[in-house]
VOGU-3710 file (C-alpha; in Angstrom, 3 decimals, decimal comma):
1> mrrsnpadpa> -33,538/46,330/20,036  -30,740/44,089/18,766  -27,330/45,223/19,861  -24,567/45,237/17,313  -21,261/43,451/17,664  -18,608/46,169/18,171  -16,141/44,328/15,893  -18,715/43,423/13,197  -18,175/45,739/10,193  -21,784/45,239/9,149
11> raktdtdtdg> -23,091/46,505/12,492  -20,336/48,827/13,551  -22,283/52,005/12,852  -24,855/53,402/15,316  -27,302/56,225/15,063  -24,551/58,524/16,258  -21,965/57,202/13,823  -23,147/58,804/10,610  -19,850/60,442/9,706  -17,499/57,840/11,203
21> rrgdqrfgrr> -15,983/60,213/13,768  -18,197/59,407/16,761  -17,942/55,723/15,740  -14,217/55,996/15,988  -14,525/57,358/19,479  -16,723/54,441/20,500  -14,925/51,571/18,869  -11,483/53,024/18,215  -8,383/50,918/18,311  -10,062/48,052/20,134
31> atgwlavela> -12,363/47,270/17,215  -9,494/47,542/14,747  -7,448/45,232/16,925  -10,131/42,559/16,874  -10,390/42,866/13,097  -6,623/42,327/12,902  -6,878/39,198/15,074  -9,644/37,756/12,895  -7,896/38,461/9,603  -4,578/37,200/10,970
41> avaavaisqp> -6,312/33,868/11,552  -7,620/33,854/7,967  -4,140/34,747/6,652  -2,612/31,895/8,637  -5,095/29,404/7,162  -4,850/30,741/3,603  -1,101/31,440/3,415  0,998/30,172/6,321  -0,421/26,694/6,826  -0,217/25,534/3,150
51> ildvfgrape> 3,416/26,663/2,941  4,375/25,056/6,247  2,624/21,866/5,179  4,733/21,603/2,008  7,988/22,382/3,786  7,139/20,197/6,764  7,084/17,166/4,460  10,356/18,120/2,760  13,276/18,245/5,215  15,629/17,844/2,223
61> vfieadatgr> 14,885/21,438/1,266  16,317/22,648/4,588  19,208/20,235/4,384  20,130/21,314/0,865  19,923/24,963/1,936  22,458/24,116/4,684  19,988/25,368/7,291  20,734/25,091/10,997  18,154/24,274/13,659  17,866/28,005/14,348
71> dvwvfalvvg> 17,144/28,613/10,657  14,268/26,121/10,851  12,821/27,955/13,872  13,179/31,333/12,175  11,596/30,029/8,977  8,585/28,633/10,840  8,030/31,825/12,797  8,461/34,124/9,809  6,071/32,109/7,633  3,582/31,883/10,492
81> llpalavgvl> 3,735/35,473/11,708  4,585/37,558/8,649  1,109/37,385/7,016  -0,469/38,248/10,388  1,913/41,156/10,895  1,195/42,392/7,376  -2,521/42,407/8,162  -1,869/44,324/11,363  0,283/46,928/9,607  -2,295/47,500/6,867
91> lggahmlsgs> -5,176/47,870/9,319  -3,148/50,034/11,682  -2,112/52,294/8,829  -5,676/52,613/7,584  -6,875/53,427/11,091  -4,277/56,162/11,483  -5,166/57,713/8,136  -8,948/57,340/8,088  -10,095/56,185/11,494  -12,285/53,174/12,148
101> lgarrmasai> -14,238/53,597/8,935  -11,016/53,393/6,916  -9,866/50,386/8,945  -13,154/48,589/8,298  -12,917/49,243/4,582  -9,331/47,999/4,519  -10,422/44,931/6,519  -13,099/44,141/3,938  -10,550/44,387/1,113  -8,080/42,151/2,945
111> acalfaifgt> -10,786/39,607/3,741  -11,873/39,562/0,111  -8,296/38,857/-1,028  -7,659/36,170/1,587  -10,896/34,335/0,853  -9,992/34,456/-2,858  -6,569/32,942/-2,146  -8,177/30,243/-0,027  -10,713/29,480/-2,737  -7,998/29,325/-5,402
121> qiarhltdad> -6,024/26,762/-3,448  -9,090/24,583/-2,986  -9,942/24,845/-6,673  -6,400/23,892/-7,731  -6,895/20,521/-6,044  -10,067/19,961/-8,056  -9,259/21,187/-11,559  -6,468/22,569/-13,738  -8,834/24,742/-15,799  -7,959/28,372/-15,066
131> aaviafavtv> -11,450/29,635/-15,878  -13,027/27,218/-13,416  -10,459/28,103/-10,769  -11,121/31,828/-11,146  -14,879/31,331/-11,000  -14,595/29,180/-7,890  -12,232/31,658/-6,211  -14,557/34,591/-6,925  -17,504/32,639/-5,541  -15,639/31,671/-2,364
141> sacgllawlr> -14,415/35,241/-1,944  -17,885/36,723/-2,303  -19,550/34,173/-0,052  -16,800/34,355/2,547  -16,869/38,142/2,645  -20,663/38,224/2,909  -20,647/35,670/5,732  -17,891/37,542/7,537  -19,826/40,806/7,283  -23,157/39,358/8,386
151> srwihtwlrf> -22,475/36,485/10,792  -21,524/36,999/14,443  -20,414/33,431/15,003  -17,744/33,681/12,308  -16,215/36,635/14,139  -16,275/34,701/17,400  -14,775/31,608/15,783  -12,008/33,598/14,058  -11,086/35,286/17,337  -10,505/31,896/18,932
161> lgvapllfpa> -8,497/30,949/15,819  -6,371/34,041/16,324  -3,693/31,808/17,875  -3,140/30,164/14,453  -0,102/32,308/13,502  1,675/30,746/16,481  -0,106/27,391/16,471  0,850/26,420/12,900  4,600/27,050/13,438  4,403/25,063/16,685
171> vfimgspsgd> 2,809/22,114/14,880  5,465/22,426/12,160  8,302/22,290/14,688  6,841/19,556/16,895  5,042/17,345/14,401  6,802/17,381/11,018  9,933/15,673/9,646  11,411/19,092/8,909  10,824/20,104/12,504  13,163/17,299/13,540
181> larasssaps> 15,999/19,357/12,082  15,405/22,022/14,706  16,287/19,475/17,359  19,215/17,769/15,594  21,891/16,380/17,843  25,182/18,241/17,996  26,784/16,451/20,929  30,458/15,573/20,731  31,434/11,992/19,872  32,484/9,668/22,639
191> vdlapgqrgp> 35,051/7,525/20,834  38,764/7,866/21,624  41,091/6,413/19,026  44,261/4,603/20,002  47,487/6,426/19,089  49,256/4,991/16,071  46,073/3,384/14,751  44,860/6,353/12,777  45,048/6,715/9,022  43,180/8,937/6,571
201> vvvlvldelp> 39,690/7,743/5,653  38,020/8,671/2,366  34,453/7,717/1,415  32,996/8,661/-1,965  29,321/7,821/-2,466  28,186/8,107/-6,061  24,496/8,213/-6,912  22,321/6,052/-9,144  25,106/3,837/-10,493  24,309/0,162/-11,165
211> taslldadgn> 27,254/-2,234/-11,155  26,125/-3,526/-14,554  27,091/-0,202/-16,147  30,769/-0,840/-15,302  31,065/-4,373/-16,676  32,785/-5,584/-19,807  32,036/-8,765/-21,728  33,966/-10,844/-19,183  32,236/-9,416/-16,116  35,197/-7,258/-15,108
221> vdaerypgfa> 35,453/-3,489/-14,905  35,574/-2,260/-18,505  39,124/-0,905/-18,486  38,846/0,660/-21,943  35,746/2,649/-21,165  36,466/3,270/-17,467  40,235/3,544/-16,870  39,667/5,338/-13,547  37,487/2,574/-12,084  39,835/-0,053/-13,527
231> rlatestwfr> 42,795/1,632/-11,826  40,865/1,685/-8,561  40,043/-2,022/-8,948  43,715/-2,959/-9,476  44,660/-1,320/-6,167  41,586/-2,280/-4,127  39,373/-5,177/-3,245  36,311/-5,067/-5,471  33,235/-6,496/-3,786  31,483/-7,304/-7,033
241> natsissntl> 28,494/-8,909/-5,319  27,499/-5,797/-3,321  23,851/-4,757/-2,980  21,946/-1,696/-1,787  19,193/-1,703/0,801  16,906/0,777/-1,028  16,524/2,579/-4,335  15,640/5,673/-2,326  18,561/7,926/-1,375  16,810/8,977/1,840
251> yavpaiftga> 17,158/5,442/3,218  20,216/4,111/1,375  22,667/6,856/2,367  21,830/6,741/6,117  22,394/2,973/5,953  25,863/3,593/4,489  26,818/6,020/7,254  25,234/4,153/10,191  25,658/0,468/9,344  21,992/-0,082/10,209
261> ypegravspd> 19,108/-1,416/8,153  16,046/0,770/7,537  13,241/0,120/9,985  10,187/1,249/8,039  9,387/4,060/10,433  9,024/7,733/9,666  12,454/9,346/10,007  14,331/12,259/8,526  17,738/11,697/6,919  19,617/13,668/9,549
271> asqhpdnlfr> 21,555/13,272/12,784  18,465/13,750/14,942  17,166/10,395/13,698  20,544/8,732/13,070  22,792/9,921/15,922  25,091/6,874/15,773  26,971/7,347/12,535  30,370/7,498/10,873  30,830/11,180/11,711  30,202/10,675/15,414
281> lfggeyrlnv> 32,608/7,732/15,315  35,524/9,738/13,908  34,624/13,322/14,767  36,454/13,426/18,075  39,914/12,614/16,698  39,718/13,335/12,976  39,552/16,546/11,017  36,372/16,537/8,945  36,077/17,196/5,237  32,435/16,347/4,686
291> teyvtrlcal> 30,056/17,305/1,896  26,603/15,714/2,060  23,739/16,016/-0,362  20,089/15,504/0,693  21,144/14,039/4,058  22,719/15,702/7,080  24,061/13,039/9,364  27,147/15,085/10,176  25,727/17,447/12,807  28,868/18,368/14,722
301> ercdpdnaan> 29,975/21,977/14,646  33,152/20,855/12,916  31,195/19,312/10,056  31,612/22,677/8,396  34,787/22,087/6,344  35,741/25,751/6,789  35,877/25,358/10,566  39,369/26,251/11,782  39,598/22,938/13,648  39,645/21,122/10,306
311> apaeafatdl> 42,625/23,043/8,937  45,693/20,950/8,064  49,187/21,397/9,431  50,936/24,503/8,160  53,062/22,553/5,682  49,934/21,407/3,876  47,849/24,562/4,231  46,040/25,704/1,103  44,662/29,043/0,056  41,117/27,719/-0,030
321> rpsertrpid> 38,571/30,309/0,979  34,915/29,661/1,763  32,663/30,027/-1,238  30,235/32,895/-1,069  26,904/31,424/-0,109  23,464/32,865/0,253  22,223/32,771/3,837  20,069/29,653/4,314  17,121/31,647/5,677  17,171/33,916/2,614
331> tllgdawstf> 17,078/30,885/0,342  14,288/29,247/2,329  12,091/32,344/2,426  12,586/32,815/-1,295  11,502/29,198/-1,812  8,490/29,807/0,442  7,384/32,717/-1,739  7,854/30,595/-4,884  5,781/27,850/-3,307  2,971/30,255/-2,420
341> vaqvrgndps> 2,933/31,631/-5,975  2,936/28,094/-7,367  0,026/27,100/-5,145  -2,031/30,035/-6,377  -1,041/29,682/-10,031  -1,465/25,946/-10,054  2,112/24,833/-10,721  3,206/21,960/-8,542  5,753/23,338/-6,067  9,075/21,573/-6,527
351> lnptamdide> 10,077/21,783/-2,904  9,781/18,188/-1,757  11,759/14,946/-1,939  10,244/14,190/-5,346  11,770/17,282/-6,843  15,166/16,355/-5,488  15,129/13,156/-7,501  13,356/13,886/-10,774  14,092/16,056/-13,734  11,239/17,663/-15,688
361> efvvpdieat> 11,805/15,358/-18,621  10,578/12,488/-16,483  7,370/14,112/-15,325  6,042/15,957/-18,369  3,542/13,554/-19,951  3,103/15,532/-23,165  5,739/14,304/-25,614  5,461/17,585/-27,500  6,051/19,663/-24,378  8,528/22,449/-24,910
371> sdagsgtdkv> 9,273/23,343/-21,322  12,868/24,036/-20,446  14,502/21,736/-17,934  16,937/24,313/-16,660  15,447/24,125/-13,193  17,102/24,672/-9,867  17,300/20,911/-9,280  18,776/20,429/-12,733  21,462/23,028/-12,118  22,317/21,584/-8,725
381> antaqparfa> 22,686/18,097/-10,142  24,933/19,024/-13,039  26,643/22,315/-12,192  27,023/22,498/-8,424  28,009/18,849/-8,006  31,194/18,935/-10,146  32,116/22,143/-8,344  31,474/20,498/-4,984  33,696/17,591/-5,955  36,520/19,956/-6,899
391> ewlaridgds> 36,252/21,880/-3,609  36,075/18,671/-1,586  39,038/17,167/-3,427  41,143/20,306/-2,909  40,596/20,065/0,861  42,138/16,580/1,038  45,656/17,020/2,411  48,593/14,968/3,619  48,685/15,921/7,288  49,683/12,613/8,844
401> espqlsvlhs> 49,697/14,004/12,392  45,996/14,888/12,287  44,348/12,624/9,708  41,159/13,490/7,866  37,811/11,858/7,436  36,852/12,965/3,918  33,307/12,053/2,870  31,434/13,151/-0,231  27,995/12,164/-1,451  28,061/13,254/-5,074
411> viphhpwrld> 24,989/13,408/-7,308  26,956/11,905/-10,165  26,048/10,103/-12,382  22,465/10,705/-11,216  20,017/11,987/-13,803  19,324/14,388/-15,381  22,245/13,298/-17,532  23,583/16,532/-18,989  27,355/16,012/-19,009  29,366/13,887/-21,387
421> atgtayrsfg> 32,596/12,068/-20,542  34,632/15,258/-20,896  32,331/17,294/-18,650  30,813/19,148/-21,620  27,246/20,204/-20,816  24,393/19,748/-23,253  20,794/20,825/-23,104  17,913/18,700/-21,903  14,266/19,605/-22,274  10,947/18,493/-20,799
431> gasvafskfd> 9,083/15,573/-22,312  11,474/15,185/-25,189  12,695/11,704/-24,404  9,240/10,153/-25,024  10,565/7,421/-22,765  8,549/7,715/-19,561  5,009/7,142/-18,420  4,914/8,523/-14,912  8,081/6,856/-13,579  8,269/3,684/-15,626
441> wldrrgavtt> 10,044/3,238/-18,902  7,681/2,949/-21,826  8,171/-0,023/-24,117  10,060/2,121/-26,623  13,449/0,626/-27,277  14,875/3,571/-29,178  14,058/6,199/-26,552  15,238/4,039/-23,639  18,488/3,223/-25,450  19,120/6,941/-25,866
451> mrqrhlemvr> 18,553/7,530/-22,157  20,953/4,719/-21,269  23,595/6,235/-23,542  23,230/9,510/-21,690  23,643/7,621/-18,414  26,765/5,833/-19,660  28,330/9,133/-20,707  27,794/10,444/-17,184  29,374/7,258/-15,814  32,403/7,973/-18,014
461> yadtliaali> 32,508/11,437/-16,482  32,332/9,879/-12,998  35,302/7,760/-14,059  37,393/10,905/-14,516  36,541/11,893/-10,933  37,770/8,531/-9,647  41,076/9,048/-11,441  41,335/12,570/-10,014  40,714/11,264/-6,489  43,485/8,677/-6,736
471> drletvgvwd> 45,861/11,265/-8,211  45,125/13,656/-5,357  45,725/11,041/-2,670  48,995/10,050/-4,308  50,076/13,673/-4,713  49,620/14,498/-1,025  51,267/11,215/-0,055  48,451/9,377/1,748  47,236/6,869/-0,863  49,159/3,916/0,581
481> datvvvtadh> 48,016/4,534/4,167  44,445/5,670/3,503  41,312/3,595/3,807  39,312/4,508/0,724  35,759/3,373/0,000  34,006/4,081/-3,296  30,403/2,984/-3,657  26,940/4,135/-4,781  23,686/4,437/-2,901  21,577/2,501/-5,424
491> gasfapgapf> 21,362/1,493/-9,045  18,836/1,938/-11,860  17,212/-0,151/-14,559  17,099/0,571/-18,276  14,728/-2,168/-19,400  11,983/-0,905/-21,768  8,581/-1,308/-20,156  10,023/-1,703/-16,640  10,358/0,740/-13,731  13,385/3,018/-13,747
501> rswtaetqvd> 14,277/2,735/-10,057  11,442/0,978/-8,260  12,203/-2,518/-7,065  10,547/-5,415/-8,874  11,691/-8,960/-9,543  12,521/-7,823/-13,084  14,568/-4,774/-12,078  16,179/-6,222/-8,937  19,630/-6,956/-10,335  20,085/-3,441/-11,739
511> vigvplfvhg> 18,380/-1,544/-8,917  20,152/-3,245/-5,993  23,545/-3,974/-7,561  26,067/-1,234/-6,667  29,839/-0,946/-6,993  31,875/-1,280/-3,797  35,652/-0,838/-3,821  37,704/-0,834/-0,611  41,357/0,224/-0,681  43,612/0,165/2,346
521> ptfdggsvdd> 46,562/-1,468/4,079  44,440/-4,472/5,087  42,897/-5,063/1,636  44,532/-6,759/-1,315  44,898/-4,760/-4,487  43,482/-6,276/-7,652  41,301/-8,709/-5,721  37,715/-9,524/-6,681  35,667/-10,743/-3,720  32,303/-12,212/-4,689
531> tpaqlvdivp> 31,127/-12,692/-1,116  27,699/-11,054/-0,749  28,315/-7,560/0,627  25,888/-4,857/1,681  26,030/-1,112/2,147  25,609/-1,537/5,918  29,017/-3,249/5,958  30,899/-0,035/5,148  31,035/1,546/8,626  32,117/-1,624/10,490
541> tiaaaqsiem> 34,690/-2,304/7,760  36,200/1,181/8,102  36,150/0,926/11,897  37,963/-2,404/11,858  40,580/-1,042/9,440  41,317/1,692/12,014  41,253/-0,768/14,944  38,145/0,847/16,400  35,604/-1,151/18,357  32,098/-0,153/17,333
551> pwavdgvdla> 30,384/1,715/20,201  26,892/0,870/18,965  25,213/-2,185/17,498  25,324/-2,433/13,705  23,710/-4,751/11,191  26,777/-4,804/8,964  29,984/-6,810/9,279  33,664/-6,203/8,667  34,166/-7,302/5,082  37,794/-8,219/5,748
561> tagtprtthp> 36,732/-10,921/8,192  33,161/-11,682/7,052  31,989/-15,121/8,005  29,025/-17,010/6,588  27,716/-15,215/3,487  24,334/-13,548/3,951  21,983/-14,279/1,081  19,017/-12,187/2,248  18,643/-8,716/3,677  15,948/-6,113/4,388
571> yavkgfpnea> 15,091/-3,701/1,603  13,137/-0,456/1,905  10,549/-0,422/-0,851  9,396/2,998/-1,907  7,612/4,203/-5,004  9,528/6,392/-7,408  9,332/9,347/-7,235  9,855/9,634/-3,503  6,869/10,211/-1,310  6,898/12,443/1,727
581> vkrpydviei> 9,397/11,291/4,302  6,835/11,228/7,069  4,874/8,419/5,431  5,743/4,869/6,516  7,350/2,616/3,938  7,495/-1,123/3,464  10,548/-3,165/4,342  10,732/-6,519/2,605  13,281/-9,310/2,777  14,927/-9,905/-0,585
591> dvgehltdll> 16,971/-12,903/-1,671  20,374/-11,931/-3,106  21,721/-15,444/-3,268  21,680/-15,466/-7,080  22,529/-11,783/-7,496  26,014/-12,346/-8,897  24,782/-14,887/-11,426  22,051/-12,513/-12,546  24,486/-9,601/-12,626  26,974/-11,355/-14,866
601> atrpsrafgs> 24,140/-12,325/-17,186  23,523/-8,621/-17,830  27,068/-7,877/-19,007  27,426/-6,669/-22,594  28,034/-9,240/-25,298  31,003/-7,257/-26,611  33,366/-4,478/-25,637  32,761/-1,074/-27,119  36,225/0,476/-27,013  37,380/3,732/-25,487
611> dalatwrtgp> 37,142/6,232/-28,324  34,781/9,229/-28,449  31,993/7,083/-29,951  32,279/4,144/-27,533  29,030/4,966/-25,733  27,116/5,249/-29,009  28,100/1,705/-29,973  25,441/0,548/-27,511  22,843/1,664/-30,085  21,551/-0,057/-33,230
621> qpdllgraid> 24,019/-1,106/-35,947  27,125/0,045/-34,062  29,417/-0,836/-36,981  28,089/2,205/-38,838  29,632/4,617/-36,352  32,632/6,463/-37,692  31,917/5,625/-41,330  31,895/8,408/-43,913  28,766/8,751/-46,028  30,949/9,168/-49,122
631> dmrvgppsdi> 32,258/5,637/-48,584  28,773/4,110/-48,387  26,056/3,270/-50,840  23,762/6,330/-50,888  20,321/6,022/-52,426  18,042/8,817/-53,627  16,616/11,189/-50,997  13,754/9,678/-49,041  10,210/11,005/-48,705  10,642/11,196/-44,937
641> tfrpvpnsla> 10,634/14,443/-42,953  12,115/14,750/-39,476  10,337/17,385/-37,368  12,489/18,101/-34,297  10,861/19,354/-31,125  11,981/22,795/-29,892  15,559/22,896/-28,559  16,391/19,681/-30,410  19,455/19,255/-32,621  18,488/20,076/-36,215
651> tasgvgddeg> 20,944/20,721/-39,049  23,388/23,221/-37,560  25,827/22,514/-34,765  27,170/24,989/-32,257  23,613/25,951/-31,311  23,082/26,453/-27,599  22,826/28,844/-24,675  23,676/29,039/-21,001  22,046/25,640/-20,431  24,409/23,882/-22,839
661> ihalavgkld> 24,530/22,926/-26,485  21,858/21,004/-28,397  22,946/17,359/-28,598  19,580/15,551/-28,415  17,759/14,778/-31,644  14,123/14,182/-30,793  11,030/14,614/-32,948  8,367/13,204/-35,280  9,048/11,376/-38,517  6,523/11,831/-41,321
671> gpisagdtma> 6,552/9,575/-44,347  7,186/5,906/-45,168  8,944/4,838/-41,962  8,054/2,334/-39,231  8,932/1,460/-35,654  12,127/-0,552/-35,531  13,757/1,216/-38,475  17,229/2,652/-37,951  18,176/6,284/-38,412  21,745/7,555/-38,713
681> itvdgvivst> 22,965/11,052/-37,844  26,065/12,522/-39,446  28,282/15,449/-38,535  30,310/16,709/-41,491  29,497/13,574/-43,424  30,539/11,038/-40,727  28,012/8,845/-38,904  28,222/9,699/-35,205  24,951/8,330/-33,835  22,241/5,829/-34,675
691> gtvddvdgqa> 18,738/5,536/-33,287  15,815/3,151/-33,373  12,461/4,559/-34,503  9,661/4,184/-31,946  5,906/4,081/-32,370  4,292/6,768/-30,203  0,520/6,459/-30,417  0,689/5,642/-34,111  3,282/8,315/-34,908  6,904/7,497/-35,731
701> wlsafvaptl> 9,391/9,239/-33,423  13,162/9,450/-33,254  15,102/9,875/-30,021  18,878/9,995/-30,477  21,933/11,435/-28,785  24,993/12,982/-30,454  28,360/13,415/-28,741  28,284/17,039/-27,484  31,943/17,579/-28,340  31,135/16,959/-32,015
711> vrdagatvay> 28,500/19,698/-32,159  30,049/22,123/-29,739  31,487/24,477/-32,353  29,617/26,350/-35,055  30,303/25,475/-38,664  29,676/21,736/-38,715  26,762/20,322/-40,688  24,297/17,810/-39,246  22,299/15,479/-41,494  19,852/12,608/-41,003
721> yivdsndplt> 19,593/9,340/-42,973  17,275/6,354/-43,038  19,215/3,074/-43,069  18,114/0,267/-45,382  19,742/-2,840/-43,959  19,104/-4,970/-47,015  22,130/-6,223/-48,932  23,813/-4,018/-49,942  23,291/-1,650/-47,030  21,986/1,709/-48,287
731> vrmvdvaept> 21,366/5,056/-46,652  18,993/7,760/-47,892  18,882/11,364/-46,706  15,908/12,588/-44,677  14,522/16,103/-44,976  14,705/18,108/-41,734  12,259/20,802/-40,663  13,934/23,446/-38,514  12,634/23,491/-34,925  11,470/26,697/-33,285
741> h> 13,906/27,830/-30,604
//
């Protein structure tokens, strides 16, 4: 007679177990315990491991949450053990209420659900069709449950796998880039600074700012459009021929703070992988005012700006109080739940380096998509970052006895571009730009021009931050003595048909060219130095300005005493969007010998002024801007209809919500109109924007941008015109269909 497996629900009953009571006496808690072990293993495979896999490849999520090494440990253990504990609680409760029979029934229900979750996740990798996913999940659930009920070897195998709730967190900690954060270095720096050789140090790293965006027709900083940068240039040495070592923030920013080239190996952007850095160099003698984004190279306890050791002398004390922040572990566990839901529902979880760099409007392939781009990343990039700048700036003081190292990596003017030059927010929306295919610009001049205008408006906003920084340093009395560095981690290209940020021979000048201004007692104000400079030169330059001998080997040089110009340097090539940090990347040697010549060739052919419409003069027929329709030749109404996409600017201004006002005019054009034609948009009868019509799969489309300040208040009237450039120039009104909001 075949003996039954005591923990097998299909064979758990005996001839004496007809009512469940005597079965309970025989199998009791031991059988329920084995069921809990088996189902805990299934829960770990179906729930814990997929979540830990996503987060293991995304250390930036932990860094952005301001998580400590202990938070990483707690996160791994909670994600690994919580599903197992939940299984144990459910089975234990069922056993207490209904004995072994109730526990077995509960076990079958739990197994059914876990196998369904597992099947859903497999199906999501194979198809996006919900019906197919559901059918596959039901099939896997039924087959898995049947096998679990009938097969002894599955029970045996699952019992051995019962260590999974602890094994998966261990693998996460020991074998993933995120696990490196749990072992980040926090040792004190070893550098002692000589008395009398210490002055304040300020480093501002902007993000995604090509040098070409700052140039005027003569190759200088455009003083009309960017008075803040121009003021900085007149009191600093401008290294106009500076280049970045990667278009990927995860490699470029560590190079800035360490002075070392990327090596092509799998590293996380934190102190555990980059222990020799600017913060270690100054952290022993300087008070720290540091705000990083995406990276965490400042791992000292005093990197927290609210640490009492960073407080200024009493005469300069401020009433700054720490902002209320959600506990990192709460944020991380909430993100873990969102990721699990996304994995089951089929939405790509946005908890990885890709999501830190890309707005929805770049990844939605459907040009008629109506999804809202008010995502967490979007809000961080355009709401939290200005606030972070203000808090960081307010902490800069004039304590000359205990100088500060003030460092900020600001995600300005990084996309998504949702602020104009005044800081007014406007709404963006998924897919509306019709400018991207994956992560390359489409060959649609009108849409790409609109995106560049949005970028330039954010650069003008960044310019106001530069002016505010100089004002602050002058106000607290340290501007003359401070060493101030303003740069950017990488650039971007706005060439139709070319990649946005990926390096190619075509995009090189815009992607690698970055601004680099150095102000200080040892640098001449108003000087333009065209010696090839690199981001790895920043740390040795700052150290030399403070008479500090570098305690570790660097690839950069002191720009004040640079010798033979370097015309080549390593460059970390990475696809855009970013791939997982743990994957190796290619390092190539690029030739920057002709970079300055190429850069100056990209300067605008004319200046565009400094008024509210300056940015829009980069569009078609700029001379139309500011003209009143009543002063122009107006023909009869056209037979063209503009059909804006949802959340686009239509005919009424002052339309918006918490995400900002509607300043983008994007939609189809029906009627006698062709690619290359020019459209004009008026507010209260004055032309404020022009756009080039694009051909999108045989359909005419308009993508244009209106100054948000002009449509901020209700009551203004918006109208659209087709421009006939023949002599005499004529405009004709276009009918507008109201979008659905």
